[in-house]
C-alpha positions in Angstrom: -137.8 85.7 -210.3 -139.5 85.0 -213.7 -140.0 81.5 -214.8 -137.7 80.1 -217.5 -139.3 79.8 -220.9 -138.6 77.8 -224.0 -136.3 79.4 -226.6 -138.9 79.0 -229.3 -141.0 81.3 -231.4 -144.1 80.6 -229.2 -142.3 81.4 -226.0 -144.4 78.9 -224.0 -143.6 78.2 -220.4 -141.6 75.2 -219.4 -144.0 72.3 -218.5 -143.9 71.1 -214.9 -143.1 67.5 -213.9 -146.7 66.8 -213.2 -147.8 67.9 -216.7 -145.1 65.7 -218.3 -146.2 62.7 -216.2 -149.8 63.4 -217.0 -149.2 63.5 -220.8 -146.9 60.5 -220.6 -149.6 58.4 -218.8 -152.3 59.6 -221.3 -150.2 58.7 -224.3 -149.4 55.3 -222.8 -153.1 54.6 -222.1 -154.0 55.8 -225.6 -151.5 53.3 -227.1 -152.9 50.5 -225.0 -156.5 51.3 -226.2 -155.6 51.8 -229.8 -153.2 48.9 -230.2 -155.9 46.2 -230.6 -157.7 48.4 -233.1 -154.6 49.0 -235.2 -153.7 45.3 -235.0 -157.2 44.3 -236.2 -157.0 46.8 -239.1 -153.6 45.5 -240.2 -154.5 41.9 -239.7 -157.6 42.4 -241.9 -155.2 42.6 -244.9 -153.3 39.3 -244.0 -153.9 35.9 -245.5 -154.9 32.8 -243.5 -151.2 31.6 -243.5 -150.0 35.0 -242.3 -152.5 35.0 -239.4 -151.3 31.5 -238.4 -147.7 32.5 -238.2 -146.0 32.1 -234.8 -144.8 34.6 -233.8 -147.2 36.8 -235.7 -145.9 39.3 -238.1 -146.8 42.9 -237.2 -147.4 44.0 -240.8 -149.2 42.2 -243.7 -147.1 41.3 -246.8 -149.4 43.5 -248.9 -152.3 45.9 -248.5 -154.4 44.0 -251.1 -158.2 44.2 -250.5 -158.9 40.6 -251.4 -160.2 39.8 -247.9 -162.8 42.5 -248.2 -164.0 41.7 -251.7 -164.1 38.0 -251.1 -165.8 38.4 -247.8 -168.5 40.6 -249.3 -169.1 38.0 -252.1 -169.4 35.1 -249.7 -171.2 37.0 -246.9 -174.6 38.7 -247.4 -173.1 41.9 -245.9 -175.6 44.3 -247.6 -178.6 42.6 -245.9 -177.1 42.5 -242.5 -175.8 46.0 -242.8 -179.3 47.2 -243.8 -180.8 45.4 -240.7 -178.2 47.0 -238.4 -178.7 50.5 -239.8 -182.5 50.2 -239.5 -182.4 48.8 -236.0 -179.7 51.3 -234.8 -181.4 54.4 -236.3 -184.9 53.4 -235.3 -183.9 52.4 -231.7 -181.8 55.5 -231.3 -184.6 57.9 -232.3 -187.0 56.1 -230.1 -184.6 56.0 -227.2 -183.9 59.8 -227.5 -187.6 60.6 -227.6 -188.6 58.4 -224.7 -185.7 59.2 -222.5 -186.0 62.9 -223.1 -189.7 63.0 -222.2 -189.2 60.8 -219.1 -186.2 63.0 -218.0 -188.2 66.2 -218.5 -191.1 64.9 -216.3 -188.7 63.8 -213.6 -186.7 67.1 -213.7 -189.3 69.8 -214.1 -192.6 68.5 -212.8 -193.4 68.4 -209.1 -195.6 65.5 -208.1 -195.9 63.1 -205.2 -193.4 60.2 -205.4 -191.2 61.9 -208.1 -187.9 61.2 -206.3 -188.9 57.7 -205.4 -189.8 57.0 -209.1 -186.4 58.4 -210.1 -184.6 56.2 -207.6 -186.5 53.2 -209.0 -185.5 54.1 -212.6 -181.9 54.6 -211.4 -182.0 51.3 -209.5 -182.8 49.4 -212.7 -179.2 50.1 -213.9 -178.0 47.5 -211.4 -180.3 44.8 -212.7 -178.4 42.5 -215.2 -180.1 42.4 -218.6 -180.0 38.6 -218.5 -182.5 38.6 -215.7 -185.2 40.3 -217.7 -184.7 38.6 -221.1 -187.3 35.9 -220.4 -190.2 38.3 -219.4 -189.2 40.7 -222.1 -189.2 37.9 -224.7 -192.6 36.7 -223.5 -194.0 40.2 -223.9 -192.5 40.6 -227.3 -194.0 37.2 -228.3 -197.5 38.3 -227.1 -197.2 41.5 -229.2 -196.0 39.6 -232.3 -192.6 41.2 -232.3 -190.5 37.9 -232.4 -188.5 37.5 -235.6 -189.1 41.1 -236.7 -187.0 44.2 -236.8 -189.6 45.9 -234.5 -188.7 43.4 -231.9 -185.1 44.7 -232.0 -186.2 48.3 -231.9 -189.0 48.7 -229.4 -188.1 46.5 -226.3 -184.7 48.2 -225.5 -185.9 51.7 -226.3 -186.0 53.2 -222.7 -182.7 53.2 -221.0 -182.2 54.3 -217.3 -178.7 55.6 -218.1 -180.2 58.0 -220.7 -182.9 59.1 -218.4 -180.3 59.8 -215.7 -178.0 61.8 -217.9 -180.8 63.9 -219.4 -182.5 64.5 -216.1 -179.4 65.7 -214.4 -178.7 68.0 -217.3 -182.2 69.4 -217.3 -181.9 70.3 -213.6 -179.5 73.0 -214.7 -182.2 74.7 -216.9 -183.7 77.6 -214.9 -187.3 77.0 -213.9 -188.0 80.8 -214.4 -187.4 80.2 -218.2 -190.1 77.6 -218.3 -192.5 79.7 -216.2 -192.0 82.7 -218.4 -192.9 80.6 -221.4 -196.1 79.4 -219.7 -197.0 83.0 -218.9 -196.6 83.9 -222.6 -199.1 81.2 -223.4 -196.8 78.4 -224.6 -198.2 74.9 -224.2 -196.4 72.1 -222.4 -195.3 70.3 -225.5 -194.2 73.5 -227.2 -192.1 74.4 -224.1 -190.6 70.9 -224.2 -189.9 70.9 -228.0 -188.9 74.6 -228.5 -187.1 75.5 -225.3 -185.9 72.4 -223.3 -184.8 70.1 -226.1 -182.6 72.7 -227.9 -180.9 73.5 -224.6 -180.0 69.9 -224.1 -178.1 69.4 -227.3 -174.9 68.3 -225.5 -176.7 65.7 -223.3 -178.7 64.5 -226.3 -175.4 63.9 -228.2 -174.1 61.8 -225.3 -177.3 59.7 -225.2 -177.3 59.4 -229.0 -173.7 58.0 -229.2 -174.3 55.7 -226.3 -177.5 54.4 -227.9 -175.7 53.9 -231.3 -172.9 52.0 -229.7 -175.3 49.8 -227.7 -177.6 49.0 -230.6 -174.9 48.6 -233.2 -172.8 46.2 -231.0 -175.8 44.4 -229.4 -175.5 40.6 -229.8 -177.5 38.7 -227.2 -181.0 40.2 -227.7 -180.9 40.1 -231.5 -179.7 36.5 -231.3 -182.7 35.7 -229.0 -185.4 37.6 -230.9 -184.3 36.9 -234.5 -185.1 33.4 -235.6 -184.5 34.0 -239.3 -181.2 34.8 -240.8 -182.8 37.5 -242.9 -183.4 39.4 -239.7 -179.8 39.1 -238.4 -177.8 42.2 -237.5 -174.0 42.4 -238.2 -172.8 41.1 -234.8 -175.1 38.0 -235.0 -174.2 37.4 -238.6 -170.4 37.6 -237.9 -170.9 35.1 -235.1 -172.6 32.7 -237.5 -169.8 33.3 -239.9 -167.4 32.3 -237.2 -169.2 29.0 -236.6 -168.2 27.5 -239.9 -166.2 24.3 -240.0 -163.2 26.1 -241.4 -163.2 29.6 -239.7 -162.1 32.3 -242.1 -160.4 34.6 -239.7 -159.2 36.9 -242.4 -162.7 37.5 -243.7 -164.0 37.9 -240.1 -161.4 40.6 -239.4 -162.2 42.4 -242.6 -165.9 42.5 -241.9 -165.3 43.5 -238.3 -163.2 46.5 -239.4 -166.0 47.5 -241.8 -168.6 47.2 -239.0 -166.5 49.5 -236.7 -166.5 52.3 -239.2 -170.0 53.8 -238.7 -169.6 54.0 -234.9 -166.2 55.6 -235.3 -167.5 58.2 -237.7 -170.5 59.1 -235.5 -168.2 59.5 -232.5 -165.8 61.7 -234.4 -168.7 63.9 -235.5 -170.3 64.2 -232.0 -167.1 64.1 -229.9 -167.2 67.8 -229.0 -170.8 67.6 -227.8 -170.1 64.4 -226.0 -167.2 65.8 -223.9 -169.2 68.9 -223.1 -172.4 66.9 -222.3 -170.5 64.6 -219.9 -168.7 67.5 -218.3 -172.0 69.4 -217.6 -173.9 66.4 -216.4 -173.6 65.7 -212.7 -175.5 65.5 -209.4 -177.5 68.7 -208.8 
């Protein structure tokens, strides 16, 4: 007996109960995740009095951009945005280079203690960052990196999560391909740069977006290493803005929305590669 179909032009099959429940759950979870973001965007147009209303009004009285313009005039947004962009771009490039080289060595070179070294790298994921802040700060101070943008870029460059994702992805690259390149006379760096890296585009996209999110939203390490307001990034500057005697929540919301935009744009650009990279990365 043939299955009933919709009486529509497409003629698609009737969805099962499981599919309906799956989509209903996904839509509900999407609403839960997006609701705070939508609330923040709408509230960024509200005045102080509107934000203080109880119960709060869901919509602002107008979509005037006064909060954004006034916040930009009373808040050195350009400087902090410049610092955040420099730190995020520099740290992300360094993270991708370091993690890719480390993952390539752990995935494609056979040497004694390789698996033990990988387990040690993987085990550092479980170490809270707060435990290593003091020794890392002491090393940064000895290298003269305190109160400089280099101190925000170099120390957090290597991430065990990135090494793990890239290493697992590289295990799927056939060893015969690398051996054939060696037979043809290609050097090790050329094999790495011209063969392995292009094949890891999806995994590199995952590491890139993770690094951008971590560096852009990082608060505690920039707060520790930056002793001059001229070196503050956006999260630290917004926290300082929040410590005023009269807290301008409408300005803080406006600047928070602006600070979210770069990460959202990068995610939208790389989302296809991110999904494919995570789907193809696993234990091999």
